C-alpha distance (Angstrom), angle and dihedral (degrees) to the residues before:
residue distance angle dihedral
X1 . . .
X2 3.80 . .
X3 3.85 89.5 .
X4 3.80 90.1 60.3
X5 3.81 91.7 45.9
X6 3.81 91.0 49.3
X7 3.80 91.7 47.2
X8 3.79 90.8 52.8
X9 3.81 89.7 49.5
X10 3.81 91.0 52.9
X11 3.80 90.1 49.8
X12 3.81 90.9 46.4
X13 3.81 94.5 49.7
X14 3.80 90.9 45.3
X15 3.79 91.2 54.0
X16 3.80 95.8 41.2
X17 3.81 93.5 54.9
X18 3.78 93.5 39.0
X19 3.80 97.3 -119.6
X20 3.80 88.2 151.1
X21 3.81 88.9 58.6
X22 3.84 90.3 50.5
X23 3.81 91.7 50.7
X24 3.81 96.4 47.4
X25 3.83 92.1 43.4
X26 3.81 89.3 54.7
X27 3.81 90.0 50.6
X28 3.80 91.5 55.8
X29 3.82 99.0 -119.8
X30 3.83 104.3 134.9
X31 3.81 92.6 171.1
X32 3.80 91.8 62.2
X33 3.82 90.9 46.0
X34 3.80 91.8 52.9
X35 3.81 91.2 47.9
X36 3.82 90.3 52.5
X37 3.80 90.6 50.0
X38 3.80 91.4 53.4
X39 3.80 94.5 43.2
X40 3.82 95.6 45.9
X41 3.78 97.7 33.6
X42 3.85 95.5 149.7
X43 3.82 93.9 66.6
X44 3.82 119.3 108.4
X45 3.81 106.0 -139.6
X46 3.79 96.6 161.9
X47 3.82 93.6 115.7
X48 3.84 116.5 91.2
X49 3.78 113.2 -87.2
X50 3.80 93.7 -119.3
X51 3.79 91.6 54.9
X52 3.81 91.0 47.9
X53 3.80 91.3 51.5
X54 3.81 92.6 48.2
X55 3.81 93.0 48.4
X56 3.81 91.2 48.6
X57 3.80 92.4 52.4
X58 3.82 91.4 47.7
X59 3.80 91.1 51.6
X60 3.82 93.1 47.4
X61 3.79 92.1 57.0
X62 3.81 145.3 -120.9
X63 3.81 99.9 -35.7
X64 3.78 91.7 53.7
X65 3.80 91.0 43.8
X66 3.80 89.6 55.1
X67 3.80 89.2 49.8
X68 3.80 88.5 54.2
X69 3.79 91.2 48.2
X70 3.79 91.4 57.0
X71 3.79 91.8 45.6
X72 3.82 91.3 51.2
X73 3.82 90.7 66.4
X74 3.82 92.7 58.3
X75 3.80 102.2 78.0
X76 3.79 88.2 153.1
X77 3.82 90.0 64.0
X78 3.81 101.0 36.2
X79 3.80 133.6 62.0
X80 3.82 109.8 -102.4
X81 3.82 94.8 -115.4
X82 3.81 92.4 55.6
X83 3.80 93.5 43.7
X84 3.84 91.3 51.9
X85 3.81 92.1 51.5
X86 3.81 94.9 45.6
X87 3.81 89.4 51.0
X88 3.80 86.7 69.0
X89 3.82 88.2 67.9
X90 3.80 90.6 67.0
X91 3.81 95.9 78.0
X92 3.80 107.5 -16.2
X93 3.80 102.9 74.0
X94 3.83 107.4 141.8
X95 3.82 108.2 -87.5
X96 3.76 125.0 -124.9
X97 3.79 122.8 -119.2
X98 3.80 113.5 -64.1
X99 3.82 90.1 -138.4
X100 3.80 87.6 63.3
X101 3.80 89.5 50.2
X102 3.81 91.1 51.4
X103 3.81 90.2 48.6
X104 3.83 90.5 49.4
X105 3.82 91.6 50.9
X106 3.81 92.2 47.0
X107 3.80 92.3 51.5
X108 3.79 94.6 43.9
X109 3.82 100.1 43.9
X110 3.80 99.6 28.8
X111 3.80 96.6 -121.8
X112 3.79 139.0 71.4
X113 3.83 114.6 -97.8
X114 3.83 88.9 -116.0
X115 3.80 88.1 61.6
X116 3.81 96.0 41.5
X117 3.79 98.6 47.1
X118 3.78 137.0 39.8
X119 3.80 86.5 -133.8
X120 3.82 134.1 3.5
X121 3.80 124.1 -168.3
X122 3.80 107.4 -140.7
X123 3.82 90.8 -164.9
X124 3.85 107.5 84.1
X125 3.79 116.2 -124.9
X126 3.80 92.9 -154.3
X127 3.76 135.2 13.3
X128 3.78 124.6 -164.8
X129 3.77 137.2 173.2
X130 3.81 95.5 -87.8
X131 3.82 105.8 27.5
X132 3.79 144.8 -7.0
X133 3.80 132.3 -129.4
X134 3.81 131.5 -131.6
X135 3.79 126.7 -172.6
X136 3.80 119.3 -127.0
X137 3.80 141.5 165.0
X138 3.80 124.0 -130.4
X139 3.80 122.7 -131.3
X140 3.83 88.6 -102.8
X141 3.82 90.9 57.4
X142 3.81 97.4 -104.1
X143 3.82 114.7 143.0
X144 3.80 114.2 -129.1
X145 3.79 141.8 174.0
X146 3.82 119.0 -127.9
X147 3.81 116.2 -152.7
X148 3.81 116.5 -160.8
X149 3.80 125.7 -169.3
X150 3.81 117.5 -122.8
X151 3.82 111.4 -108.8
X152 3.84 117.2 -109.7
X153 3.79 94.8 15.9
X154 3.80 98.3 134.8
X155 3.80 94.9 55.4
X156 3.82 92.0 48.5
X157 3.80 93.8 48.6
X158 3.81 92.9 45.2
X159 3.81 90.5 57.5
X160 3.81 95.1 49.2
X161 3.80 94.1 44.0
X162 3.82 89.9 50.1
X163 3.81 88.3 56.9
X164 3.80 90.6 47.8
X165 3.82 89.8 53.5
X166 3.79 90.2 52.6
X167 3.81 91.2 47.1
X168 3.82 90.6 49.4
X169 3.79 91.2 52.5
X170 3.81 91.8 50.1
X171 3.80 90.9 46.3
X172 3.79 91.7 51.9
X173 3.83 91.2 48.9
X174 3.80 100.8 46.6
X175 3.81 105.2 29.7
X176 3.78 121.5 74.9
X177 3.82 91.6 -142.0
X178 3.80 93.5 45.1
X179 3.80 99.3 99.4
X180 3.79 93.4 44.0
X181 3.79 92.0 53.2
X182 3.84 91.7 48.3
X183 3.81 96.6 -143.4
X184 3.84 92.6 175.7
X185 3.80 91.9 55.8
X186 3.79 91.8 44.6
X187 3.82 92.1 51.6
X188 3.81 89.9 46.3
X189 3.80 89.7 53.3
X190 3.80 91.1 47.8
X191 3.81 89.9 47.7
X192 3.81 91.3 53.0
X193 3.79 95.4 50.9
X194 3.81 93.9 43.7
X195 3.79 90.8 55.3
X196 3.80 90.4 44.8
X197 3.80 87.2 56.2
X198 3.80 89.9 57.7
X199 3.81 89.8 64.4
X200 3.80 104.9 78.1
X201 3.79 91.8 -173.9
X202 3.79 88.2 61.7
X203 3.80 88.2 49.5
X204 3.80 90.1 53.1
X205 3.82 90.4 51.6
X206 3.81 90.3 49.5
X207 3.78 90.7 51.4
X208 3.79 91.7 48.2
X209 3.82 90.7 52.3
X210 3.81 92.9 48.6
X211 3.81 89.7 48.6
X212 3.81 90.8 54.0
X213 3.80 91.0 48.3
X214 3.84 90.9 55.7
X215 3.79 101.0 29.4
X216 3.82 91.8 118.6
X217 3.80 96.0 35.8
X218 3.80 125.3 118.0
X219 3.80 90.3 -157.6
X220 3.80 109.7 57.1
X221 3.81 136.6 38.1
X222 3.82 123.1 -161.6
X223 3.83 122.7 -172.3
X224 3.79 119.2 -113.9
X225 3.80 115.9 -113.3
X226 3.82 116.9 -129.3
X227 3.78 99.6 -142.9
X228 3.82 95.7 -167.3
X229 3.81 87.3 67.9
X230 3.81 100.8 40.0
X231 3.83 125.5 106.7
X232 3.80 137.4 149.1
X233 3.82 92.9 -83.5
X234 3.82 103.4 27.4
X235 3.81 130.9 40.2
X236 3.80 130.4 177.4
X237 3.78 122.1 -154.5
X238 3.78 141.8 169.2
X239 3.81 112.1 -72.5
X240 3.81 112.4 -115.4
X241 3.80 122.2 -155.0
X242 3.77 122.9 -152.6
X243 3.79 148.5 101.8
X244 3.82 120.2 -74.0
X245 3.79 108.1 -106.3
X246 3.80 91.0 -126.6
X247 3.84 90.9 63.1
X248 3.80 95.4 83.9
X249 3.83 94.1 163.1
X250 3.79 91.3 56.6
X251 3.80 91.0 46.0
X252 3.80 91.6 53.3
X253 3.79 91.5 46.6
X254 3.81 89.5 51.9
X255 3.83 90.5 53.0
X256 3.79 98.8 -107.9
X257 3.82 114.6 156.9
X258 3.81 102.1 -127.3
X259 3.79 93.0 -168.7
X260 3.81 91.8 56.4
X261 3.79 90.0 42.5
X262 3.80 91.7 56.3
X263 3.84 91.9 47.7
X264 3.82 90.5 47.8
X265 3.80 88.9 52.8
X266 3.79 90.8 56.6
X267 3.80 91.5 49.6
X268 3.81 92.4 48.1
X269 3.79 90.3 51.4
X270 3.79 95.6 50.2
X271 3.82 91.3 42.8
X272 3.79 90.1 56.5
X273 3.79 92.1 46.6
X274 3.79 104.0 42.9
X275 3.81 105.9 22.3
X276 3.80 99.7 38.1
X277 3.81 106.1 17.6
X278 3.81 83.9 -144.5
X279 3.79 118.5 101.9
X280 3.77 141.6 174.0
X281 3.79 101.8 -111.1
X282 3.83 100.3 -171.1
X283 3.78 100.7 60.5
X284 3.77 100.6 151.6
X285 3.84 115.2 143.0
X286 3.81 92.7 -99.1
X287 3.81 89.0 67.4
X288 3.81 97.5 48.3
X289 3.80 131.1 72.0
X290 3.78 134.6 171.7
X291 3.80 118.4 -126.5
X292 3.79 118.8 -116.3
X293 3.80 95.5 -178.2
X294 3.85 111.3 117.7
X295 3.81 94.9 -123.7
X296 3.81 94.1 50.6
X297 3.80 102.1 24.6
X298 3.81 114.8 162.8
X299 3.83 97.4 12.4
X300 3.77 122.5 130.3
X301 3.80 118.2 -109.3
X302 3.80 116.2 -151.4
X303 3.82 120.5 -152.0
X304 3.82 136.3 175.9
X305 3.80 110.2 37.9
X306 3.80 98.7 -175.1
X307 3.78 92.8 118.2
X308 3.80 120.3 43.6
X309 3.77 130.3 158.6
X310 3.77 131.3 -143.1
X311 3.80 131.7 -157.0
X312 3.78 127.7 -163.8
X313 3.81 123.8 -139.5
X314 3.80 91.7 -94.3
X315 3.82 92.1 53.7
X316 3.83 91.9 47.1
X317 3.78 93.2 48.8
X318 3.79 92.5 47.1
X319 3.81 93.2 47.7
X320 3.79 93.9 45.8
X321 3.80 91.9 50.1
X322 3.80 90.5 50.8
X323 3.80 95.7 44.2
X324 3.79 92.3 50.7
X325 3.78 91.8 44.9
X326 3.82 89.2 52.3
X327 3.80 92.5 47.4
X328 3.82 90.7 49.0
X329 3.80 90.7 44.1
X330 3.79 89.2 -122.9
X331 3.80 94.5 150.7
X332 3.79 92.8 167.1
X333 3.81 89.8 61.7
X334 3.82 89.4 49.3
X335 3.78 90.5 53.1
X336 3.81 92.4 46.3
X337 3.81 91.6 49.4
X338 3.80 91.7 53.2
X339 3.79 91.7 51.1
X340 3.83 95.5 42.5
X341 3.81 91.3 50.4
X342 3.80 92.8 49.9
X343 3.80 93.8 -116.6
X344 3.79 88.5 119.8
X345 3.84 123.6 37.8
X346 3.82 115.6 -87.7
X347 3.81 91.9 -120.4
X348 3.83 92.5 58.3
X349 3.81 112.3 125.1
X350 3.80 108.4 -119.0
X351 3.78 94.3 -147.9
X352 3.81 93.2 53.1
X353 3.80 94.1 48.5
X354 3.82 89.9 44.5
X355 3.80 91.0 53.7
X356 3.81 92.4 48.6
X357 3.82 93.4 49.0
X358 3.82 90.4 48.3
X359 3.79 90.7 53.4
X360 3.82 90.1 53.2
X361 3.79 100.1 44.1
X362 3.78 108.9 29.3
X363 3.83 95.0 75.9
X364 3.84 93.2 59.1
X365 3.80 99.4 56.5
X366 3.80 123.3 101.9
X367 3.79 91.1 16.9
X368 3.83 129.6 110.2
X369 3.77 119.0 -114.6
X370 3.81 92.6 -106.0
X371 3.82 90.7 61.9
X372 3.80 96.6 47.3
X373 3.79 122.0 92.2
X374 3.78 100.2 -150.5
X375 3.78 90.0 175.0
X376 3.80 88.0 62.4
X377 3.80 92.5 44.2
X378 3.82 91.8 49.8
X379 3.79 90.3 49.4
X380 3.82 90.9 52.4
X381 3.79 91.6 47.0
X382 3.80 90.4 50.9
X383 3.77 91.0 51.2
X384 3.79 89.6 49.1
X385 3.80 93.8 49.1
X386 3.82 90.6 49.5
X387 3.80 91.3 50.9
X388 3.81 92.9 52.0
X389 3.84 97.0 36.1
X390 3.82 92.7 -119.5
X391 3.80 107.7 178.3
X392 3.80 124.6 -130.6
X393 3.81 112.5 -118.0
X394 3.82 108.8 -137.6
X395 3.82 93.0 -161.9
X396 3.81 89.1 64.7
X397 3.81 97.8 49.1
X398 3.81 91.7 101.3
X399 3.78 91.1 49.5
X400 3.80 90.1 52.0
X401 3.80 89.6 50.4
X402 3.81 91.1 49.2
X403 3.79 91.6 49.7
X404 3.80 87.5 53.9
X405 3.80 90.8 53.0
X406 3.82 93.4 45.6
X407 3.78 91.7 50.9
X408 3.80 92.0 50.2
X409 3.81 90.8 48.1
X410 3.78 91.1 49.8
X411 3.78 90.4 54.0
X412 3.78 92.3 53.4
X413 3.81 95.3 48.2
X414 3.78 101.5 39.3
X415 3.82 121.2 -2.8
X416 3.84 88.6 -172.5
X417 3.81 92.9 60.0
X418 3.80 111.9 126.2
X419 3.78 99.4 -144.7
X420 3.78 94.7 -170.5
X421 3.80 97.4 51.9
X422 3.80 91.0 44.2
X423 3.78 94.2 52.3
X424 3.82 100.6 38.5
X425 3.86 99.0 74.4
X426 3.78 91.4 47.9
X427 3.81 92.4 50.8
X428 3.79 92.3 46.6
X429 3.79 90.4 52.0
X430 3.80 91.0 48.2
X431 3.80 92.0 49.6
X432 3.81 90.1 49.9
X433 3.80 90.0 53.0
X434 3.79 92.2 48.4
X435 3.81 105.9 38.9
X436 3.83 103.6 14.4
X437 3.81 128.1 82.5
X438 3.78 90.6 -80.1
X439 3.78 90.7 55.0
X440 3.82 92.0 46.3
X441 3.81 92.9 52.3
X442 3.79 91.8 46.7
X443 3.79 92.1 50.5
X444 3.80 90.5 49.7
X445 3.81 90.5 51.5
X446 3.80 90.6 49.7
X447 3.81 94.3 47.6
X448 3.84 98.6 38.4
X449 3.84 95.8 89.7
X450 3.81 91.0 52.3
X451 3.80 92.2 46.9
X452 3.80 90.5 48.5
X453 3.80 89.6 53.5
X454 3.82 96.8 44.4
X455 3.81 104.8 40.6
X456 3.85 98.5 65.4
X457 3.82 89.4 52.2
X458 3.81 96.8 52.8
X459 3.86 98.1 82.8
X460 3.81 91.4 50.6
X461 3.80 92.3 46.3
X462 3.82 92.1 48.8
X463 3.84 90.4 48.2
X464 3.80 91.3 51.7
X465 3.80 92.3 48.2
X466 3.81 93.1 49.0
X467 3.80 92.5 45.5
X468 3.82 91.2 53.2
X469 3.80 90.7 48.4
X470 3.82 93.4 55.6
X471 3.84 126.9 72.7
X472 3.83 131.1 -155.0
X473 3.80 90.0 -114.4
X474 3.78 92.6 62.5
X475 3.84 108.0 62.4
X476 3.80 93.7 157.6
X477 3.76 91.5 52.3
X478 3.80 89.4 46.7
X479 3.79 91.3 54.5
X480 3.80 90.6 48.2
X481 3.80 91.7 49.7
X482 3.79 92.0 48.7
X483 3.81 89.9 51.3
X484 3.80 89.5 50.9
X485 3.79 88.1 48.7
X486 3.83 91.0 52.9
X487 3.79 90.6 51.2
X488 3.79 90.9 47.1
X489 3.78 91.1 51.6
X490 3.79 90.5 51.4
X491 3.79 90.5 49.3
X492 3.81 91.0 49.6
X493 3.79 90.6 50.5
X494 3.79 90.4 52.0
X495 3.82 89.9 49.5
X496 3.81 90.9 50.0
X497 3.83 91.4 48.1
X498 3.79 89.1 50.1
X499 3.79 93.4 47.7
X500 3.80 90.9 46.7
X501 3.77 91.1 51.0
X502 3.77 92.1 45.9
X503 3.79 93.7 49.4
X504 3.80 89.6 45.7
X505 3.79 88.6 52.9
X506 3.79 90.2 51.4
X507 3.80 90.6 52.8
X508 3.83 91.4 48.1
X509 3.82 89.7 50.1
X510 3.79 90.9 53.1
X511 3.82 92.5 46.8
X512 3.82 89.8 48.9
X513 3.81 90.2 49.4
X514 3.83 89.8 52.9
X515 3.82 91.6 48.9
X516 3.81 93.2 47.9
X517 3.81 93.3 47.4
């Protein structure tokens, strides 16, 4: 029943704010727009369309707000007035009552904020779709930020996600491309990460991991979590001071090099993806600042770790191969990688897929971001994937969303940034470390202790297995098995000699490198 009620609310809000009028106006069908005006004459649509869209998304709840946040980064796809209004969703969602925040903190931490902190600012400094943030000062004088979960979030999200599951099922049943795009799996993935975001203790752990990954970095700062004050609904972290990355005029006035900042953003992104396989997956401008402190001037500051993505070694290898192939314009390798990975059917002709990918990607190279129509490129890629039945990979949905955010951020900081040329050297260096001689030596160093433990046991384990396989009634078979065991032992000895010689050679190479340097 609640699904029907929620659906009617969505329809009601859509009509009240005139979102249908916005959609049909954008499609260039004035006759339909005039008909709607006559039919729904009582509506007041005097407010700007961007404001109406923002207010509608805020009223519909957190999932729709997050949708607006992602859209706000795509100024190349949206009219400027709509993009400017949606940008307000990044950190200016209407806050909830501060008395509720105080009550939430008291319940979660066992004491009133006036007892926990030397000072607590009841006016929130930022308010987002899931939680809001208040500044405070600990008894020892340390400045902190207190993040408090919005009350009633789980029930609201459950209702909207239930509708999305229904919509995904209908989409899969009635649309020819539905099964290929896997809408049910995509919604399930979105559902999982939204509910993860409701657990602030998980967010604190994510932030702590990201901080460790970049603890020695000159590019990214991550606040320290104060675990004595962290629960599922309230977390307290180090207060970070900086300028929001979207405030480009303030950044220029402060002396920040926006060109370097945009290049650093690309490096941070690829470092998270390929070095760590652990990435901040909600990188809209409301979650990123730039430090103005003298010791860390010009570094990125990451905030809000409710949504992170992870990639396994297979995903990283596949993505790196495809990125490098794209950067090198090796479209045949891109086509082969899609077929080898199973993303495209095994019977797909490599030359046909290669030609289609080339037609999509070739026009965008050697051009700055401001001159590239990514909306057009994405449309062409979608048409290509539909033609060749390329399947959507649900495990990479967050990565696709993050790429969308990074691209939008790059446009705001430096429209002349050449994303491809900036990323290519970093990827080539990473590939050299992973699959070149350097990567081979590192993998041998990492695996050597395990090999040293396992190899001496192999003859005994083989002997036990062969002994169990033989029976007293089969002397001839026993003799044959023992002979096979003797040969196996000899082979294992040869392998150990070889490994010993190889490892010794590695050590000699390192010693020689030290002497030469």
